[in-house]
N, C-alpha and C positions, 0 to 999 in steps of 0.2 A: 504493499500499499504506499510505502514511502517513495519508491522509485517513480510512480506516476505523478505524485505531488512535486517531487524535485524537477521532473521534466516540465511540468506546467510552469513552475517558478523560473526555470532556466529559460523557457520560451518567452515568458513576459519580460524578463530582464534583457534578453537579447534584443527584443523588440524595442524596449525603451532606451537601450544604449544606442541602437541604430538611429532612432529619431533624434536623440540628443547629439550625436556625432554629426548627423546631417545638418541639423540647425547650426552647429558650431562651424562646420566648414563653410556653409552658405554665408553665415554672418562674417566669417574671416575673409573670404575671397570676393564676396559681393555685399559689402556693408550696406545696411539699410534696406536691402531688398525685401526681407521678411516684414519689416515694419511698413514699408510701402505696400506690400501685398495685402496686409491686414487692413489698411485703410481704404483700399479699392473695393468696389462692389464685387459680388460673386460673378465670375465669368459666365457668359452665356453657355448654353448647352453645346458641347463640341469644342469649346475653348478651354484654354489652360490657365492656371494660376501662374504668376511670374516665376515663383520658385521652381515649378515644373519645367520651365524653359532652361534650367541649368542642367538638366539630365543629359549625359554624354558629353559635357563640356570639360570634365576632368576636375570640376570643383570639389566634388566629393570623391574620396579615394576609393578604389576598388575593393579594399579589404573591408570598408564600412558596408558596401553592398553585400559582401559575402556574409558578414555577421548578420545582417538582416535576412538574407536568404536561409540562414541556418534557423532562424526563429520560425519560419514557415512550417517545416515539417515537425519540429520538436513540440510546439504547442498542441497541435491537433492530436499527435500520437499520445501525448501525456493526458490530455482530456479524454480520449477514447479509452486508454488503458485505466484511467481512474474510474470512469463509468462502469467498465466491465468489472473492476475490483469491487465497487460498490454493489452491483447487482449480484455478484457471487456471494457477498457477505450477507445480503438480505435473504437470498434463496439458498 
């Protein structure tokens, strides 16, 4: 029961670290962009936020993206494993 809980926590931490690092790198290499983006109205359907336009420009390091990609499978696997463990405990 502890392994699935640890996986869920690791998945959440990886996700939060990725978001924090992305914000840090965008603020470092494109100062004011996130503040400006927050002041502007929501983009129309099919349009992008300003910070999304930084994708592929090298502002955010690749290893930050890898950390974020690691969170994608870890979190659902932990949740599913936890649900299975809970169901087994009840029945």
